[in-house]
C-alpha positions as MATLAB code, in Angstrom:
seq = 'MLDKEYDWIISLGSNCTPAWNIRKQLKQPEAFPFDWWISDYYPTLSVLRSNFSNMFDNDEMLIVDNCSTVVSKRYWLKYHHDFPHKPGTGQVSEDFKSHLNAVRGKYDRRVQRLHDAMRSGSILFVRQGGVNSTQSYPDEEKLKNSHALYDMLVRLWPHAEFDLLVIEDNNLGNPVISMSNGRIAFDQFPPSSSKGHDWREAEYAALWERQRISRIIPLQP';
ca = [
      11.234  -17.111    4.232;
       7.484  -15.972    5.920;
       6.231  -19.623    4.930;
       2.697  -18.911    5.781;
      -1.228  -19.037    4.516;
      -2.897  -15.812    5.283;
      -6.517  -14.599    5.383;
      -5.931  -11.208    4.290;
      -2.895   -9.713    2.065;
      -2.884   -6.259    1.813;
      -1.171   -3.460    0.369;
       0.556   -0.634    2.295;
       1.854    1.106   -1.381;
       3.748    2.470   -2.369;
       1.815    2.857   -5.571;
      -0.783    0.476   -7.060;
       1.601   -2.504   -8.273;
       1.026   -4.496   -4.939;
      -2.347   -4.538   -4.947;
      -2.950   -5.204   -8.648;
      -0.720   -8.288   -8.383;
      -2.567   -9.433   -4.903;
      -6.043   -9.164   -6.716;
      -4.501  -11.052   -9.912;
      -2.680  -13.460   -8.537;
      -3.751  -14.384   -5.122;
      -7.458  -13.390   -6.160;
      -8.616  -11.434   -3.282;
     -10.729   -9.031   -4.832;
     -11.633   -6.480   -1.950;
     -10.101   -3.126   -1.792;
      -8.188   -1.280    0.726;
      -7.051    2.009    1.346;
      -3.223    2.086    0.161;
      -4.261    0.110   -2.956;
      -4.473    2.743   -5.724;
      -2.585    5.782   -3.939;
       1.026    6.873   -4.446;
       2.478    7.261   -0.933;
       5.982    7.960    0.313;
       7.060    6.521    3.818;
       6.345    9.920    5.415;
       2.661   10.140    3.934;
       1.922    6.885    5.231;
       3.186    7.276    8.680;
       1.413   10.327    8.905;
      -2.083    8.708    7.373;
      -1.822    5.983    9.907;
      -1.207    7.942   12.972;
      -4.070    9.926   11.968;
      -6.013    6.714   11.717;
      -7.272    8.249    8.296;
      -8.758   11.289    9.637;
      -9.247   14.292    7.398;
      -7.891   12.635    4.040;
     -10.268   14.837    1.905;
     -11.052   18.051    3.425;
     -11.808   20.293    0.612;
      -9.526   23.225    1.198;
      -6.764   20.855    1.066;
      -6.888   19.270   -2.087;
      -4.755   19.972   -5.152;
      -4.187   19.564   -8.648;
      -0.460   18.839   -9.173;
       2.031   17.050  -11.515;
       1.168   18.944  -14.805;
      -2.392   18.503  -13.992;
      -2.276   14.589  -13.903;
      -3.026   13.619  -10.047;
      -4.632   15.140   -6.939;
      -2.572   15.610   -3.931;
      -3.613   15.871   -0.204;
      -1.340   19.342    1.649;
      -2.407   17.500    4.670;
      -0.842   13.740    3.990;
       1.074   14.461    0.378;
      -0.556   11.652   -0.697;
      -1.449   11.249   -4.523;
      -4.733   10.131   -5.197;
      -4.015    9.206   -8.662;
      -7.134    6.799   -9.481;
      -9.700    8.335   -7.454;
     -10.835   11.549   -9.379;
     -11.841   11.514  -13.365;
      -9.869   13.213  -15.975;
     -10.632   14.989  -19.071;
     -10.760   12.405  -22.005;
      -7.454   12.481  -24.405;
      -5.908   14.639  -22.247;
      -4.619   12.790  -19.096;
      -5.253   15.624  -16.998;
      -7.680   15.832  -13.985;
     -11.106   17.604  -14.330;
     -11.123   21.063  -12.940;
     -14.703   19.977  -11.062;
     -12.716   17.125   -9.553;
     -14.070   18.685   -5.991;
     -17.455   17.641   -6.855;
     -16.697   14.251   -6.307;
     -15.351   14.477   -2.865;
     -18.089   13.133   -1.261;
     -18.086   10.056   -3.087;
     -14.260    9.563   -2.644;
     -14.911    9.942    0.666;
     -17.596    7.211    1.016;
     -15.265    4.856   -0.682;
     -12.567    5.296    1.709;
     -14.803    5.168    4.752;
     -15.430    1.934    3.204;
     -12.482    0.653    2.983;
     -11.074    1.955    6.299;
     -13.668    0.070    7.999;
     -13.187   -3.048    6.041;
      -9.310   -2.861    7.186;
     -10.432   -2.348   10.569;
     -12.984   -5.381   10.425;
      -9.798   -7.250    8.681;
      -7.567   -6.681   11.919;
     -10.105   -8.401   13.931;
     -10.823  -11.475   12.155;
      -7.604  -13.620   10.956;
      -4.195  -13.434    9.865;
      -2.533  -10.652    8.005;
       0.209   -9.868    5.550;
       0.886   -6.389    4.761;
       3.068   -5.703    1.520;
       4.810   -2.635    1.180;
       7.130   -2.167   -2.111;
       8.974    0.585   -0.890;
      12.317    1.570   -2.524;
      10.763    0.249   -6.510;
       9.017    2.877   -8.479;
       8.398    4.985   -5.187;
       8.584    8.705   -4.733;
      11.684    8.679   -2.921;
      15.104    6.923   -2.620;
      16.496    6.018    0.587;
      19.949    4.515    1.928;
      19.623    0.541    3.258;
      19.803    1.844    6.713;
      17.013    4.188    6.416;
      15.336    1.493    4.300;
      15.564   -0.175    7.482;
      14.570    2.212    9.872;
      11.673    2.915    7.900;
      10.366   -0.403    8.239;
      10.541   -0.920   12.053;
       8.751    2.467   11.993;
       5.887    1.678    9.764;
       5.240   -1.864   11.911;
       5.052    0.410   15.175;
       2.994    2.398   13.942;
       0.516   -0.546   12.765;
       0.825   -2.000   16.196;
      -0.356    1.564   17.747;
      -3.518    1.256   15.738;
      -3.994   -2.582   16.378;
      -2.127   -3.304   19.452;
      -3.933   -6.664   19.842;
      -3.409   -7.894   16.228;
      -1.133  -10.229   15.037;
       0.614   -9.676   11.594;
       3.691   -9.855    9.420;
       5.281   -7.026    7.074;
       6.639   -7.864    3.960;
       8.926   -5.135    2.568;
      10.266   -5.352   -0.908;
      13.060   -3.106   -2.055;
      15.260   -2.663   -5.097;
      18.592   -3.533   -3.388;
      19.576   -6.776   -0.999;
      19.237   -6.061    2.357;
      20.065   -9.457    3.054;
      16.521  -11.070    3.160;
      15.954  -11.332    6.950;
      13.136  -12.171    8.846;
      12.936  -10.008   11.969;
      10.447  -11.010   14.941;
       8.818   -8.244   16.157;
       6.142   -7.507   19.177;
       3.054   -8.334   16.918;
       4.555  -10.957   14.351;
       7.363  -10.322   11.980;
       9.350   -8.169    9.506;
      10.231   -9.849    6.240;
      12.433   -8.157    3.381;
      12.648   -9.044   -0.338;
      13.810   -7.189   -3.512;
      13.195   -6.738   -7.315;
      15.937   -5.766   -9.517;
      15.286   -2.326  -11.230;
      12.711   -2.371  -14.085;
      13.745   -1.972  -17.512;
      10.292   -1.011  -18.311;
      10.009    2.850  -19.535;
       6.280    3.057  -18.340;
       4.632    1.512  -15.803;
       5.913   -1.532  -15.025;
       3.646   -4.153  -12.824;
       6.253   -6.858  -12.003;
       3.906   -9.723  -12.663;
       6.907  -12.395  -13.120;
       8.401  -10.756   -9.990;
       5.380  -10.820   -7.726;
       4.550  -14.472   -8.761;
       8.291  -15.860   -7.846;
       8.087  -13.551   -4.774;
       4.893  -15.504   -3.459;
       6.544  -19.201   -4.201;
       9.928  -17.677   -2.912;
       8.373  -16.405    0.594;
       5.861  -19.265    0.695;
       3.239  -17.180    0.780;
      -0.429  -18.114    0.012;
      -4.124  -17.142    0.868;
      -7.101  -18.853    2.534;
      -9.915  -19.009    0.021;
     -12.951  -18.494    1.973;
     -15.624  -20.852    1.384;
     -18.534  -20.126   -0.648;
     -21.668  -20.279    0.795;
];
């Protein structure tokens, strides 16, 4: 188990479920870049490698998935919650590109908040990888991907100390692996039986307790 209290607990995707539970259960209101994206491992590595550059170039944005979401051709991240939808249809508005400047500004602030957090305290990154993600990987590949993700974070913040918690849909043995700047811990959720989106509230509540994870609540002025 990780058994630690953190200043910041930050989602790395692969969808909005980790951020939703961090916000609701651990009472951390601040938003970070990956909170509301749908992001497979390789797009996640790619956008980190570039330090979040050119995420919203006008010519690279497409409406996909039966017009339900917007994707970047550069990174193949899905920005499902960032652009308006036509009422009652579930389809992205045709004029979504008119909102690009506002979306860029929002993510500039979130990226800066992430950089500031990495200089200001103890960090836990949470990646819900194989559960309800866009791609399924064999166990060996999941371990490899987790190491690659940690190493990419070290490249961005070589002097920061941080842990990475990877949640999968099968048992990888729950190891805690020592790394150069901290640890990688693994945990798992059982397959969801929900036909819609499953926020996994009970599973996350049990996860924080099982891993003995808590957040340092800042004192109010």
